[in-house]
C-alpha positions in Angstrom: 0.0 0.0 0.0 1.4 3.4 -1.0 2.7 5.6 1.7 4.7 8.7 2.3 8.3 7.9 3.5 9.7 10.3 6.0 13.5 10.0 6.9 14.8 11.6 10.0 18.3 11.2 11.7 17.6 9.2 14.8 15.4 6.3 15.8 14.1 8.3 18.8 12.8 11.0 16.5 11.4 8.5 14.1 9.2 6.9 16.8 8.0 10.3 18.1 7.3 11.8 14.7 5.7 8.6 13.4 3.1 8.8 16.3 2.3 12.4 15.3 1.9 11.8 11.5 -0.2 8.7 11.9 -1.5 6.5 9.1 -0.3 7.1 5.6 3.3 7.9 6.7 6.2 5.5 7.3 8.9 7.2 9.4 12.4 5.7 9.3 15.8 7.1 10.5 19.0 7.3 8.6 20.9 6.7 11.9 23.0 9.8 11.4 25.2 10.2 8.3 24.9 7.6 5.6 28.2 8.4 3.8 31.4 10.4 4.1 34.9 10.6 2.8 36.7 7.3 3.4 38.4 7.1 6.7 41.2 4.6 5.8 42.8 2.8 2.9 40.4 -0.2 3.3 37.4 2.1 2.7 39.0 4.0 -0.2 37.6 2.9 -3.6 40.0 1.0 -5.8 39.5 3.3 -8.8 41.0 6.3 -6.9 43.7 4.6 -4.8 46.4 5.2 -7.4 45.4 8.8 -8.1 47.7 11.5 -6.8 44.9 12.7 -4.6 43.6 9.2 -3.7 44.8 9.5 -0.1 42.7 12.6 0.4 39.7 11.2 -1.5 39.3 14.8 -2.9 40.2 15.5 -6.5 42.0 18.8 -5.8 42.8 19.2 -9.5 39.1 19.0 -10.7 37.0 21.3 -8.6 37.8 19.6 -5.3 35.4 16.9 -6.1 34.9 14.6 -3.0 34.6 10.8 -3.3 32.1 9.5 -0.8 31.7 6.0 0.5 28.9 4.2 2.3 30.4 2.5 5.4 30.0 -1.3 5.4 27.8 -1.2 8.5 25.4 1.2 6.7 24.9 -0.7 3.5 22.2 -3.0 4.8 20.4 0.1 6.2 20.6 1.8 2.8 19.0 -1.3 1.3 16.2 -1.1 3.8 15.6 2.6 2.9 15.5 1.8 -0.8 13.0 -1.0 -0.2 10.7 1.3 1.8 11.0 3.9 -1.0 9.8 1.4 -3.6 6.3 1.5 -2.1 6.3 5.2 -1.4 4.5 7.9 -3.5 6.4 10.8 -1.8 9.7 11.2 0.0 10.1 13.6 2.9 13.6 14.4 4.1 13.2 15.6 7.6 16.7 16.0 8.9 17.7 18.9 11.1 17.6 22.4 9.6 21.3 23.3 9.8 24.2 22.8 7.4 24.8 19.3 8.7 21.2 18.2 8.5 20.9 19.8 5.0 23.9 17.8 3.9 22.5 14.6 5.2 19.3 15.2 3.3 21.3 15.8 0.1 23.3 12.6 0.6 20.1 10.6 1.2 18.7 12.1 -2.0 21.8 11.4 -4.0 22.2 7.9 -2.8 18.6 6.7 -2.9 17.8 8.3 -6.3 14.1 8.5 -5.8 11.7 8.5 -8.7 8.9 10.0 -6.7 8.4 13.7 -5.6 10.8 14.8 -2.9 10.1 17.4 -0.2 12.3 18.9 2.5 10.5 18.9 5.8 11.9 21.1 8.6 10.9 21.9 12.2 12.4 23.3 15.3 10.6 21.3 17.9 9.1 17.8 18.0 5.5 18.5 19.0 2.4 17.4 17.1 1.5 20.9 15.8 5.0 21.6 14.7 5.4 18.3 12.9 2.0 18.6 11.1 2.8 22.1 10.1 6.2 21.0 8.7 4.5 18.3 6.7 2.1 20.8 5.2 4.8 23.4 4.4 7.8 21.6 2.9 10.6 23.3 0.9 13.4 22.4 -1.4 16.9 21.4 -0.3 19.0 24.5 0.2 22.1 23.7 -1.9 24.0 26.7 -0.6 23.9 25.1 2.9 25.0 21.8 1.4 27.9 23.6 -0.4 29.0 25.3 2.9 28.9 22.0 4.8 30.9 20.2 2.1 33.4 23.1 1.9 33.9 22.7 5.7 34.3 19.0 5.4 36.9 19.3 2.6 38.8 22.0 4.4 39.1 19.8 7.5 40.2 16.8 5.4 42.9 18.8 3.6 44.2 20.3 6.8 44.1 17.1 8.8 45.5 14.8 6.1 48.3 17.2 5.0 49.5 18.6 8.4 49.1 15.4 10.6 51.8 13.5 8.8 54.2 16.4 9.5 53.5 15.9 13.2 54.1 12.2 12.9 57.5 12.7 11.4 58.7 15.6 13.6 56.9 15.2 16.9 55.4 11.8 17.6 53.5 9.1 15.6 49.8 8.9 15.9 49.2 12.7 16.4 46.5 14.6 14.6 46.0 18.2 13.5 42.7 19.9 13.0 41.7 23.2 11.5 39.9 24.3 14.7 41.1 21.8 17.3 44.7 22.9 16.8 43.7 26.5 17.3 41.8 25.6 20.5 44.9 23.7 21.7 47.0 26.8 21.0 44.6 28.9 23.2 45.2 26.6 26.1 49.0 26.5 25.5 49.2 30.3 25.1 47.4 30.7 28.4 49.9 28.4 30.1 52.8 30.4 28.7 51.3 33.5 30.2 51.1 31.7 33.6 54.7 30.5 33.2 55.9 34.1 32.5 53.8 35.6 35.3 55.6 37.1 38.3 53.5 37.7 41.4 53.5 41.0 43.1 52.7 41.6 46.8 50.7 44.6 47.9 48.9 45.6 51.1 46.0 47.7 52.2 43.8 48.2 55.3 40.5 46.6 56.0 38.3 48.4 58.5 35.0 47.8 60.3 33.1 51.0 61.1 30.4 51.6 63.6 27.8 54.1 62.4 26.3 54.5 65.9 23.3 56.7 66.0 24.2 58.3 62.7 23.1 55.2 60.8 19.5 55.3 62.1 17.4 52.2 62.2 17.1 51.4 58.5 20.4 49.4 58.1 23.2 47.6 59.9 25.2 49.5 62.4 28.5 47.9 61.6 29.8 47.8 58.0 33.1 47.0 56.3 35.3 49.4 54.3 38.7 49.2 52.6 41.5 51.8 52.4 41.0 53.9 49.2 43.5 56.8 49.3 46.5 58.1 51.3 47.1 61.8 51.1 45.0 61.9 47.9 46.9 59.1 46.1 44.9 55.9 45.4 46.1 52.8 47.1 47.5 50.3 44.6 45.4 47.1 44.0 45.9 44.0 41.8 44.9 45.7 38.6 47.8 48.2 38.9 50.5 45.6 38.5 51.7 44.0 35.3 52.5 40.4 34.6 56.1 41.1 35.4 55.2 41.9 39.0 56.0 45.6 38.7 53.7 48.5 39.2 52.4 49.7 35.9 53.5 53.2 34.7 50.2 55.1 34.4 49.6 57.2 31.3 49.2 60.9 32.0 50.4 62.9 35.0 52.9 61.5 37.5 50.6 62.3 40.4 48.1 59.7 39.1 50.5 57.0 40.0 49.0 54.8 42.9 50.8 54.4 46.2 52.2 50.9 46.7 51.9 49.9 50.4 54.2 47.2 51.7 53.7 45.3 54.9 55.8 47.6 57.2 54.0 50.7 55.9 50.6 49.1 56.1 51.2 48.0 59.7 52.6 51.4 60.8 49.7 53.2 59.2 47.2 50.9 61.0 48.9 51.7 64.3 48.8 55.4 63.5 45.0 55.2 63.0 44.3 53.6 66.4 42.9 56.8 67.9 41.6 58.5 64.7 38.1 59.9 64.5 36.4 59.6 61.2 33.6 61.5 59.3 31.6 60.7 56.2 33.2 62.7 53.3 30.6 61.8 50.7 27.6 59.6 50.0 26.7 58.9 46.4 23.6 57.0 45.5 22.8 55.7 42.0 19.8 53.7 40.7 20.6 50.0 40.0 18.9 48.3 37.1 19.5 44.9 35.6 17.7 43.5 32.6 17.0 39.8 32.0 19.4 37.6 30.2 18.6 36.5 26.7 17.2 33.0 26.2 19.8 30.2 25.7 21.7 29.5 22.6 24.1 26.6 22.2 27.2 28.3 23.8 25.4 30.0 26.7 23.6 26.8 27.5 27.0 24.9 27.6 28.5 27.5 29.8 25.7 27.7 32.3 25.2 23.9 32.5 29.0 23.7 33.3 28.8 26.4 36.0 25.5 25.4 37.6 25.1 21.7 36.9 28.7 20.6 36.6 28.1 19.1 33.2 30.8 19.0 30.5 29.9 20.5 27.1 29.6 17.0 25.6 27.3 15.8 28.4 25.2 19.0 28.0 24.7 18.5 24.3 24.0 14.8 24.8 21.3 15.5 27.4 19.9 18.4 25.3 19.7 16.1 22.2 17.5 13.6 24.2 15.3 16.4 25.4 14.9 17.7 21.9 14.2 14.3 20.3 11.6 13.5 23.0 9.7 16.8 22.4 10.7 18.7 25.5 12.8 21.5 24.0 13.4 23.2 20.7 16.4 22.5 18.5 19.6 22.8 20.6 22.1 23.8 18.0 21.4 27.5 17.4 23.1 30.9 17.4 19.7 32.7 17.8 18.2 34.3 20.9 14.9 34.9 19.1 11.6 33.5 20.5 8.5 32.9 18.4 5.4 34.8 19.2 3.8 31.6 20.6 6.9 31.1 22.9 6.8 34.7 24.1 3.1 34.3 25.0 3.7 31.0 26.8 6.5 32.5 28.8 4.5 35.6 29.7 1.5 33.4 30.8 3.8 31.4 33.1 5.2 34.6 34.6 1.6 35.8 35.3 0.6 32.4 36.8 3.8 31.8 38.9 5.0 35.3 39.9 2.0 37.6 39.4 1.2 40.4 37.0 3.6 42.9 38.8 6.5 40.9 37.4 5.2 41.0 33.8 6.4 43.9 31.5 3.8 45.8 29.5 5.3 44.7 26.2 7.0 41.4 25.3 10.8 41.5 25.3 12.7 40.8 22.1 16.4 39.9 21.9 18.6 40.5 18.9 21.4 38.0 18.4 24.9 39.5 19.0 26.5 36.6 17.1 28.1 37.6 13.8 26.4 35.8 10.9 24.1 33.9 13.2 23.5 30.7 11.3 20.1 29.4 10.1 16.7 30.6 11.2 16.3 28.7 14.4 14.7 29.9 17.6 16.6 30.2 20.9 16.7 27.0 23.0 13.4 26.9 25.0 10.7 24.5 26.2 8.8 23.1 23.3 5.2 23.8 22.5 2.8 26.8 22.5 2.4 26.4 26.2 5.2 25.4 28.6 5.3 22.5 31.0 6.9 23.3 34.3 9.7 21.0 35.3 7.4 19.2 37.7 4.9 18.5 34.9 7.4 16.8 32.6 8.0 13.6 34.5 11.7 13.9 33.8 14.4 12.8 36.2 18.2 13.2 36.7 20.2 15.1 34.2 17.3 15.7 31.8 15.2 17.2 34.6 18.0 19.5 35.7 18.8 20.7 32.2 15.2 21.2 31.3 14.7 23.2 34.5 17.6 25.4 33.6 16.2 26.1 30.1 12.7 26.6 31.4 13.9 29.1 34.1 16.0 31.1 31.7 13.2 31.3 29.1 10.6 32.4 31.6 13.0 34.9 33.2 13.7 36.5 29.8 10.1 37.8 29.7 10.1 39.3 33.2 10.6 42.9 34.4 14.0 44.4 35.2 15.5 44.1 38.7 15.8 47.5 40.3 17.4 49.0 43.4 20.0 51.4 44.6 23.8 51.3 44.6 25.5 53.4 47.3 29.2 54.5 47.5 30.4 56.0 50.8 33.8 57.7 51.4 35.0 57.9 55.1 38.0 60.0 56.0 40.3 60.7 58.9 43.8 61.8 59.8 46.4 59.4 61.1 48.7 60.3 64.1 51.5 60.7 61.5 49.5 63.4 59.8 48.5 61.4 56.7 45.0 61.9 55.4 43.3 58.6 54.7 40.0 57.8 53.0 38.2 54.4 53.2 35.6 53.3 50.7 32.5 51.3 51.3 29.9 50.2 48.7 26.5 48.8 49.1 23.6 47.6 46.9 20.0 47.1 47.8 17.5 45.5 45.4 14.1 47.0 45.9 12.4 44.9 43.2 13.9 41.6 42.2 12.0 41.3 38.9 13.5 38.4 36.8 16.0 37.6 39.5 13.1 35.9 41.3 13.2 33.2 38.6 16.8 33.0 37.4 20.3 34.3 38.3 23.2 33.6 35.9 26.3 32.0 37.1 29.8 33.4 37.0 33.2 32.1 36.0 34.9 34.2 38.6 34.4 32.9 42.1 35.1 36.3 43.6 32.6 38.2 41.4 29.3 39.3 42.9 26.2 37.6 41.7 23.5 39.8 40.2 21.2 39.2 43.1 23.8 39.8 45.8 23.0 42.6 48.2 25.3 44.6 50.6 23.4 46.8 53.0 24.9 50.0 54.5 23.5 52.2 57.2 21.7 55.4 56.2 24.7 57.7 56.4 24.8 61.4 55.5 27.7 63.5 54.5 29.4 64.9 57.7 28.2 62.1 60.0 30.8 60.9 62.5 31.6 57.2 62.7 34.1 55.2 64.7 36.4 52.4 63.7 35.8 49.2 65.5 38.9 47.7 63.9 41.6 48.6 61.3 43.7 45.6 60.1 46.5 45.4 57.6 45.7 43.0 54.8 48.2 41.5 52.4 47.5 40.3 48.9 49.3 38.8 45.9 48.5 39.2 42.3 47.4 35.9 40.6 48.3 34.6 37.1 45.6 34.5 34.4 43.2 31.7 35.2 43.4 28.5 33.1 40.5 27.9 30.8 37.7 25.7 31.9 35.3 24.2 29.4 32.9 27.1 29.9 35.5 29.9 29.5 37.2 28.2 26.5 33.8 28.0 24.8 33.3 31.7 25.6 36.7 32.6 24.2 36.2 30.6 21.0 32.9 32.3 20.4 34.2 35.8 21.1 37.1 35.2 18.7 34.5 33.8 16.2 36.5 30.5 15.8 34.5 27.4 14.9 30.8 26.9 15.3 28.8 26.5 18.6 27.6 23.1 17.6 31.2 21.9 17.2 32.7 23.2 20.5 31.8 20.1 22.6 33.5 17.8 20.1 36.5 20.1 19.8 37.1 20.0 23.5 36.5 16.3 23.6 39.0 15.8 20.8 41.9 17.8 22.4 41.3 16.0 25.7 41.1 12.5 24.1 44.2 13.1 22.0 46.2 13.9 25.1 46.9 17.5 24.2 45.0 18.7 27.2 43.9 17.2 30.5 41.7 18.3 33.4 42.9 19.4 36.8 39.7 20.0 38.7 37.7 22.0 36.1 40.8 23.6 34.6 42.1 22.6 31.2 45.9 22.0 31.4 48.1 21.6 28.3 50.4 18.6 28.2 54.0 19.2 27.2 53.2 17.3 24.0 50.8 20.2 23.1 53.7 22.7 23.5 55.7 20.8 20.8 52.8 20.5 18.5 51.8 24.2 18.8 55.4 25.3 18.4 55.7 23.4 15.1 52.5 24.8 13.8 53.3 28.4 14.8 56.8 28.2 13.2 55.8 26.4 10.0 52.1 27.0 9.5 51.6 30.4 11.0 48.6 31.4 8.8 46.8 28.1 9.3 47.2 28.2 13.1 46.4 32.0 13.5 43.3 33.0 15.4 42.4 35.6 12.8 42.7 33.3 9.8 40.6 30.6 11.5 37.9 33.2 12.3 38.0 34.5 8.7 37.3 31.0 7.4 34.1 31.0 9.3 33.1 34.2 7.5 34.0 32.5 4.2 31.8 29.5 5.0 28.9 31.8 6.0 29.3 33.6 2.7 29.2 30.2 0.8 26.0 29.3 2.8 24.5 32.6 1.8 25.5 32.1 -1.9 27.9 35.1 -1.8 31.1 33.0 -2.4 32.0 30.1 -4.5 33.1 26.9 -2.8 35.7 25.9 -5.4 37.4 29.3 -5.5 37.8 29.4 -1.7 39.1 25.9 -1.4 41.6 26.6 -4.2 42.9 29.6 -2.4 43.2 27.7 0.9 45.0 24.7 -0.7 47.0 26.2 -3.7 47.2 29.8 -2.5 46.8 33.0 -4.6 49.0 36.0 -5.2 51.2 36.6 -2.1 49.2 34.0 0.0 51.0 30.7 0.1 48.7 27.7 0.1 48.7 24.6 2.3 50.1 22.3 -0.4 53.2 24.3 -1.1 53.8 24.9 2.6 53.8 21.1 3.3 56.0 20.4 0.3 58.5 23.2 1.0 59.0 22.6 4.7 62.7 21.8 4.4 64.6 20.8 7.4 62.8 20.9 10.8 64.8 20.6 14.0 62.7 17.9 15.7 64.9 18.0 18.8 64.5 21.8 19.0 60.8 21.5 18.8 60.7 19.1 21.7 63.2 20.9 23.9 62.1 23.6 26.5 64.8 25.2 28.7 64.1 25.3 32.4 65.7 28.2 34.2 68.6 30.1 32.6 71.1 28.6 30.1 73.7 28.4 32.9 71.5 25.9 34.7 71.8 23.5 31.8 68.4 21.9 32.5 65.9 21.2 29.7 62.6 19.5 29.4 62.3 17.1 26.4 59.1 15.7 25.0 59.9 12.0 24.3 58.2 9.0 22.8 57.2 7.8 26.3 56.4 11.2 27.8 58.2 14.3 29.0 61.5 14.0 30.8 64.2 16.3 32.2 67.9 16.4 31.1 70.4 18.1 33.4 74.1 18.1 34.1 75.6 15.0 35.7 77.5 15.0 39.0 80.7 15.4 37.0 79.3 18.5 35.2 78.8 16.7 31.9 75.8 18.2 30.0 72.7 16.0 29.9 74.4 13.6 32.3 71.2 13.1 34.3 67.6 12.3 33.2 64.3 12.2 35.2 60.8 11.5 34.1 58.2 14.3 34.7 55.0 13.3 36.5 52.1 13.1 34.1 50.0 15.3 36.4 52.5 18.1 37.0 51.2 21.2 35.2 53.8 23.0 33.1 53.7 26.2 35.1 54.6 24.2 38.2 57.8 22.8 36.7 60.1 25.5 38.2 63.8 25.3 38.3 63.6 24.2 41.9 61.2 21.4 41.1 63.3 20.3 38.1 66.4 20.0 40.4 64.4 18.0 42.9 63.2 15.5 40.2 66.8 15.2 38.8 68.1 14.5 42.3 65.8 11.5 42.6 65.1 10.3 39.0 62.9 7.4 38.0 65.1 4.5 36.9 68.0 5.3 39.2 68.8 2.2 41.2 69.9 1.7 44.8 71.5 -1.7 45.6 70.2 -3.3 48.8 72.3 -6.5 48.7 71.6 -10.1 47.5 68.5 -12.1 48.1 69.3 -14.8 50.8 67.4 -17.5 48.8 67.9 -16.7 45.1 71.3 -15.0 45.4 70.2 -12.3 42.9 71.0 -8.6 43.5 68.0 -6.7 44.9 67.6 -3.0 44.0 65.2 -0.2 44.9 64.0 2.0 42.0 61.5 4.8 41.3 59.1 3.9 38.5 56.2 5.3 36.7 53.7 4.1 39.4 56.0 4.9 42.3 58.9 3.3 44.2 59.5 -0.4 44.1 62.1 -3.2 44.7 63.1 -5.8 42.2 65.6 -8.6 41.5 68.3 -8.1 38.8 68.3 -11.1 36.5 71.6 -12.2 35.1 72.4 -11.4 31.4 72.1 -15.0 30.3 68.7 -15.5 31.9 66.1 -16.9 29.4 63.8 -14.4 27.8 60.8 -16.0 29.5 62.3 -15.3 33.0 60.6 -12.5 34.9 62.1 -10.6 37.8 60.1 -10.5 41.0 59.0 -7.0 41.9 57.2 -5.4 44.8 55.8 -1.9 45.4 57.0 -0.1 48.5 54.4 0.4 51.2 53.4 4.0 51.8 55.3 3.9 55.1 58.6 3.1 53.2 60.9 5.3 51.2 63.6 4.6 48.6 66.3 6.1 50.8 65.6 3.9 53.9 64.1 0.6 52.6 66.2 -2.3 53.8 67.1 -5.7 52.3 64.9 -7.4 54.9 61.9 -5.3 54.0 62.6 -5.9 50.3 62.7 -9.7 50.7 59.3 -9.5 52.4 57.9 -7.4 49.6 59.3 -9.8 47.0 57.7 -12.8 48.8 54.2 -11.5 48.0 51.6 -12.6 47.4 51.5 -14.4 50.8 49.4 -17.5 51.2 47.1 -16.9 54.3 45.5 -20.3 54.2 42.8 -22.4 52.5 39.1 -21.6 53.0 36.5 -24.3 53.8 35.5 -24.5 50.1 39.1 -25.4 49.2 40.0 -22.0 47.7 43.3 -20.5 48.6 43.3 -17.1 50.2 46.3 -14.8 49.5 47.3 -11.4 50.8 48.9 -9.0 48.4 49.7 -5.4 47.6 48.3 -3.7 44.5 48.5 -0.4 42.8 45.4 0.6 44.8 46.4 -0.8 48.1 46.5 -4.0 50.2 43.9 -6.7 49.6 42.9 -10.3 50.0 42.1 -12.6 47.0 40.2 -15.9 47.0 39.6 -17.0 43.4 38.1 -14.0 41.7 36.8 -12.5 44.9 38.9 -9.6 46.2 38.5 -7.7 49.5 40.3 -4.6 50.6 42.5 -4.6 53.7 42.5 -1.6 56.1 46.3 -1.4 56.4 49.4 -2.6 54.5 50.9 -4.3 57.6 47.9 -6.7 57.6 49.4 -8.4 54.5 52.0 -10.1 56.7 50.0 -10.3 60.0 46.5 -11.3 59.0 45.4 -14.8 60.1 43.2 -17.3 58.3 40.4 -16.8 60.8 40.6 -13.0 60.3 40.5 -13.4 56.6 37.5 -15.7 56.7 35.7 -13.2 58.9 36.3 -10.5 56.2 34.9 -12.9 53.6 31.9 -13.6 55.8 30.8 -10.0 55.5 28.4 -9.1 52.6 30.1 -7.6 49.5 28.4 -4.5 48.2 28.0 -4.6 44.4 31.2 -6.5 44.0 33.3 -3.9 45.7 33.9 -5.4 49.1 32.0 -5.0 52.3 30.1 -1.8 52.8 32.0 0.7 54.9 31.0 3.9 56.7 31.6 7.1 54.8 35.0 8.7 55.4 33.6 12.2 54.7 30.3 13.8 53.8 30.4 16.6 51.2 26.9 17.7 50.5 24.3 17.2 47.8 25.4 16.5 44.1 24.2 19.4 41.9 23.2 16.9 39.2 21.5 14.1 41.0 20.6 16.0 44.2 21.8 13.0 46.2 24.3 13.3 49.1 27.9 12.7 48.1 30.2 10.8 50.5 33.8 9.7 50.3 34.4 6.0 50.9 37.3 3.5 51.0 37.1 0.7 48.5 39.0 -2.0 46.7 40.7 0.5 44.4 41.3 3.2 47.0 39.1 6.1 48.1 36.2 7.1 45.9 33.2 9.4 45.9 29.6 8.3 45.4 26.2 9.7 45.2 24.6 6.3 45.6 24.2 5.7 41.9 27.6 6.5 40.4 31.1 5.9 41.9 34.2 7.8 40.9 37.7 7.0 42.2 39.8 9.8 43.5 42.7 10.9 41.3 46.4 11.3 42.2 45.9 15.0 43.2 42.9 14.3 45.4 42.8 13.3 49.0 40.1 12.6 51.5 41.2 15.7 53.5 41.3 18.1 50.5 38.4 16.9 48.4 35.6 19.4 48.0 32.0 19.1 46.9 32.8 20.8 43.6 35.6 18.4 42.8 33.6 15.4 43.8 30.7 16.6 41.6 33.1 17.0 38.7 34.5 13.4 39.1 31.0 12.0 39.2 30.0 14.0 36.1 33.0 12.6 34.2 31.9 9.1 35.4 28.3 9.7 34.1 29.6 10.9 30.8 31.3 7.6 30.2 27.9 5.9 30.5 26.7 3.6 27.7 28.9 4.2 24.6 27.1 6.2 22.1 27.4 4.7 18.6 29.2 7.0 16.2 27.2 7.7 13.1 28.8 6.0 10.1 30.2 8.1 7.4 29.1 8.5 3.7 29.1 6.7 0.1 31.2 6.7 -2.9 30.1 9.5 -5.1 30.8 12.9 -6.5 28.4 15.9 -6.9 28.3 18.5 -9.7 29.7 22.0 -9.5 26.3 23.5 -10.1 24.5 22.5 -7.0 21.6 25.1 -6.8 18.4 23.3 -5.9 16.2 20.9 -7.7 12.6 20.3 -6.6 12.5 16.6 -7.0 16.2 15.8 -7.2 19.3 18.0 -7.1 21.4 18.7 -10.1 24.0 15.9 -10.5 27.6 16.8 -10.5 29.1 14.2 -12.8 28.0 11.2 -14.8 30.2 8.8 -12.8 28.9 9.1 -9.3 29.7 5.6 -7.9 33.2 4.6 -7.2 
């Protein structure tokens, strides 16, 4: 029976949309992309393998024609779609309305070659009215969007396939370069260089607590804080007055504008000289405070806020948002737009009226203009789906989906509320010190008289010291000339801090402000640079590995244009112009690859690289040249080279811990590592039984002891080894202790079921083992002391979820921001871990039970959740070319060449 075939991207959407369209429609998913450029030699069509451009799968000499392939695991699905199409009288391509979705629609059309009418069906939310309206109002495929997406794909292929081999030859095999990922890595590396060059400055001021007494009246607090502002008319220096070199900046203009730099002795003497001073209010300045609502979410602002408030990574945020969209709870989540439809505005205003009252509703709806340059596609902002909004409680959602929906809902409703208003007050309080110096203290306050939208939503901040928009500081009702007294005047010392490392939220913000990449790609970019080992997380901060320093150095020195921030941003403008039909895809690709005029293309850059000093790229001096210490990036990780005891250059080597941030590798730290390098042996004597020499060494996983096998030992022979207990050290471990460690595992006895019980020491601490059942021991000494009865008693206890007997929490931290459940620290088989009752996350090297915070624990759990069930990657695309003239066709696009299949 004839039907209309609708193809969407995901099975979840297919089920949902199929229920809305009803009889007469068959809805099937493409399961993501159906074809792409071949990923390896095995997928490359035989007819192009011997071509000069066969490795690229892009014919760079003939209009940059791509050769697509259908992955092997997608061929059966293509057959299924073709079978469904045979019985269809119309084909609806209902992929997402962005460049990627438009390209998927074109690939489906080009691969399926339908002989029935074809319609492009688009929607921004998966609700019944939106789906029915989309089916009634189809359009044609927008070939300009397809051209732009294909241009991006080919750009990325050319960059990756030409530059990555240079990294393999000159830095390390297996590395990858990416047009945007490499620039994102450079941002993180450049920030670390700034931290390494930073020199801290010390400065002091005075903190005072004043008593307003009767002058303050009854309308505010009597006691209030203030900070020293000026001394004899000169402003007291604060952190912003110092440069990164630790020196006071030289202010432009008159010399008298230079701030006064207080050191500790002067601050303490000034505080003593103010002990008997009387003060009066020199000025009171009051200004109206007004704060307007934040715009509704777009992709990047949602990723940032979910990171700040919910502890979600960008990838987790987008994954959860995708599920919310596909199940009809929110509108499309990849958008640059802050616009709301008329129906959405009305829905938000109605909820404001119902939940907060008419006094919180502005007279006219609020509109928001997107500040994003060349905002892509005509999407709405991210908002709750439908013409009327469900409150979070009405959705039935739980866990991450509930929290992200609640965040989106609050932000959308707040965007249609009145401004917050109040008063900001600035007070100056002066007095004269016993030494004759005139001092002025400053106090500031803010009172919100009408909270407006802040009742519904307050945006987070990346700076922990920054005041929230709803934060109030009340001051007494002071008047100029009022007398006040100082309850205390205390010297306060400060140090300037280096620029903060990027977090996921701040890196996304930086990429967007520099107009690098697209919001929809930021999550995958960050995931890529972390997974490739260029960047790792320390808390929430993104720290560059030394490997990234070598990679960025090579790119900056030999591919300066391709790695520049400005060029990468300009390429986004080029792609936007292609999408708008203002530029030609082939012309832009030719300039990028072959160059034009004075601009050198990527091809000639790669071919004309000449000699590259690989050792120089991998070498970073530590300290001055006289110190003779350098860090080298090697095949097995970073290591230090320094002068030997005899003064010979590079006479000593030491591995650098994987988790030591580059800015913490100071000259002192380098000398410490060289003094006790991994691999250096200390002989303890000969084993009393085997007669082999026993040595103590420092290894990748810590100090250990081992036997030295003779040179003629068979290859199958393995030396016994044993990790040192935490109570032992390389310098003091004895031969007797080493012999004990080498004797492990120790047989404790045989259980009643005939299974042998052994006590042993592992990477994560001491434990018992009986068959495949392991139980943690409380202390390392138990390995040698525990009796069979004690071991049997441990095994008699219930084992919680395969992790050993349940133990009392070591520490309680508070409620998880994602699950809402209490987080506790526990001791387990693999060491201490945090848990919210649903997920467990082992503490890392830098973490300890004493120092772990709620925020750090929440981050560890969020990372654990993100690993959840592996999400299948969408297969890539089939062997074919397209024609240069790709403007639309109503039933099928204009073909590119007669020979499409490879």
